[in-house]
C-alpha positions in Angstrom: 4.4 -56.9 -18.4 8.1 -56.6 -18.6 10.4 -55.6 -15.4 11.5 -52.3 -16.7 7.9 -51.4 -17.6 7.2 -52.0 -13.7 9.6 -50.2 -12.4 8.9 -47.1 -14.6 5.4 -47.5 -13.6 6.4 -47.5 -9.8 8.6 -44.5 -10.1 5.8 -42.8 -12.0 3.1 -43.6 -9.1 6.0 -42.6 -6.5 6.7 -39.0 -8.0 2.9 -38.5 -8.4 2.4 -39.0 -4.5 5.3 -36.6 -3.7 3.6 -34.2 -6.1 0.6 -34.5 -4.5 1.8 -34.1 -0.8 4.3 -31.1 -2.0 0.7 -29.2 -3.4 -1.1 -29.9 -0.2 2.2 -28.4 1.8 2.3 -25.4 -0.5 -1.4 -24.9 0.1 -1.2 -24.2 4.0 1.7 -22.0 3.4 -0.5 -19.5 1.1 -0.5 -16.3 2.5 -3.9 -14.2 2.2 -4.5 -10.8 3.6 -7.0 -7.8 3.6 -6.7 -4.7 2.2 -6.3 -1.8 4.7 -9.4 0.3 3.3 -12.3 -1.5 2.8 -14.7 1.2 2.6 -16.2 2.9 -0.5 -13.5 5.5 -2.2 -16.7 7.9 -2.4 -16.7 8.1 1.4 -12.6 9.6 1.1 -12.7 13.3 1.4 -9.4 14.1 3.1 -6.1 12.4 3.0 -3.3 13.3 5.2 0.6 12.3 4.3 3.0 12.9 7.4 6.6 12.1 7.2 9.1 13.7 9.9 7.9 17.1 9.9 6.5 17.2 6.2 2.6 17.3 6.0 0.7 17.0 2.8 -3.1 17.1 2.8 -5.5 16.3 0.0 -9.0 17.4 -0.2 -12.2 16.5 -2.4 -14.3 19.1 -3.3 -17.1 17.1 -5.5 -14.9 15.3 -7.9 -12.1 18.0 -7.5 -9.3 16.9 -5.4 -6.6 19.6 -4.4 -3.4 20.0 -2.3 -4.1 22.4 0.6 -0.7 23.7 0.8 -0.4 24.4 -2.6 -3.8 25.3 -4.2 -2.3 26.9 -7.2 -1.2 23.0 -8.5 -3.6 21.0 -10.2 -3.5 17.2 -8.8 -1.9 14.8 -11.4 -4.7 12.4 -12.3 -2.3 9.2 -11.8 -1.5 10.1 -8.7 -4.9 9.9 -7.4 -5.5 6.8 -9.0 -2.3 5.2 -7.4 -3.8 6.4 -4.3 -7.3 4.4 -4.4 -5.9 1.8 -6.8 -2.3 0.6 -4.6 -2.2 2.2 -1.3 -5.5 2.0 -0.1 -5.7 -1.4 -1.4 -2.3 -2.5 -0.2 -2.9 -6.0 1.9 -1.2 -6.7 5.4 0.1 -10.0 4.2 2.2 -11.7 7.3 2.3 -10.8 10.8 5.9 -9.7 11.7 6.0 -8.9 15.2 3.5 -7.4 17.9 6.5 -6.0 20.1 6.5 -2.3 20.5 10.0 -2.4 21.3 10.9 -3.6 17.3 8.9 -0.9 15.7 11.7 1.1 15.0 13.8 -1.7 13.4 10.9 -2.0 10.6 10.5 1.8 10.7 6.8 1.8 11.9 7.3 3.9 14.9 6.1 7.1 15.4 8.8 9.3 14.4 10.3 7.0 11.5 7.5 6.0 9.6 5.1 7.6 6.9 1.6 8.2 8.4 -1.3 7.7 6.3 -4.7 9.3 7.4 -7.9 9.1 5.6 -10.7 11.1 6.5 -14.5 10.8 5.6 -16.6 14.4 4.6 -17.6 14.6 8.6 -13.8 14.8 9.2 -14.1 11.3 11.2 -10.7 9.3 10.9 -11.2 6.3 8.9 -7.9 4.7 8.8 -4.8 5.8 10.2 -1.6 3.7 9.2 2.2 4.0 9.7 4.4 2.6 7.0 8.1 1.5 6.9 10.8 0.6 4.6 13.3 -1.0 6.5 15.7 -3.9 5.2 16.5 -5.2 1.6 13.2 -6.2 0.7 12.0 -4.1 -2.3 9.0 -5.8 -2.9 7.4 -5.6 0.3 7.2 -2.7 2.8 6.0 -2.9 6.8 3.0 -1.2 8.2 1.2 -0.5 11.5 -2.3 0.4 12.5 -1.7 3.3 14.9 -4.0 1.7 17.6 -2.4 -1.9 17.4 1.0 -3.0 18.4 1.1 -5.4 15.5 3.4 -4.9 12.6 2.7 -6.5 9.1 4.4 -7.0 6.0 2.7 -5.8 3.3 1.8 -7.6 -0.4 3.2 -4.5 -2.6 5.7 -2.0 -1.7 3.8 1.5 -1.7 6.2 3.4 0.7 7.6 5.5 -2.2 3.8 6.2 -3.4 3.5 7.9 0.2 5.4 11.0 -0.8 4.8 14.5 1.2 6.0 16.7 -1.6 3.4 18.9 -3.2 5.2 18.8 -6.6 5.0 14.7 -6.5 1.0 15.1 -6.5 0.8 18.2 -8.3 1.7 20.3 -11.5 1.3 23.7 -12.9 -1.5 24.5 -14.5 -0.9 24.6 -18.2 -0.3 28.2 -19.2 -2.6 30.4 -21.6 -1.7 30.4 -25.1 -0.9 33.8 -26.8 -4.5 33.7 -28.7 -6.5 33.1 -25.6 -4.5 36.3 -23.5 -5.9 39.0 -26.4 -9.5 37.6 -26.0 
């Protein structure tokens, strides 16, 4: 073999070793989390979203969801889908702090955060989390279980989905067509 070929082969082997070491190193930094709600979606009968003095209550009766503050509004189907597909499946990804004096910094203290409470058919609270959205990270938000001092970063930003406005969750029913009114 020629000298240039041996040098190229040696460089290739060294690069291969660096690649394998880098891959192993990156695997140790992989973040894995667990969803905030691990129960069955069929067990959810009431959801309460609270922000400041605003409260929104969604109640399920059979398979129909209603807004208790505005029973004339029809729930938007895509909002209920987002509740189950994004909000309740958001994962606590990385521990940020365990110090309660830092809650305000991340927006997860009782007065700054958005509360999410989920109840079963017997009125038993299944989960109660406080979400915060402080800082410049638009892909994640912060979350704290009310029974824990630990603040986590989430794997998805769902803060904007925790809206306590009835107009966000519901819409007016369609107006009857003129021919239907005469019958």
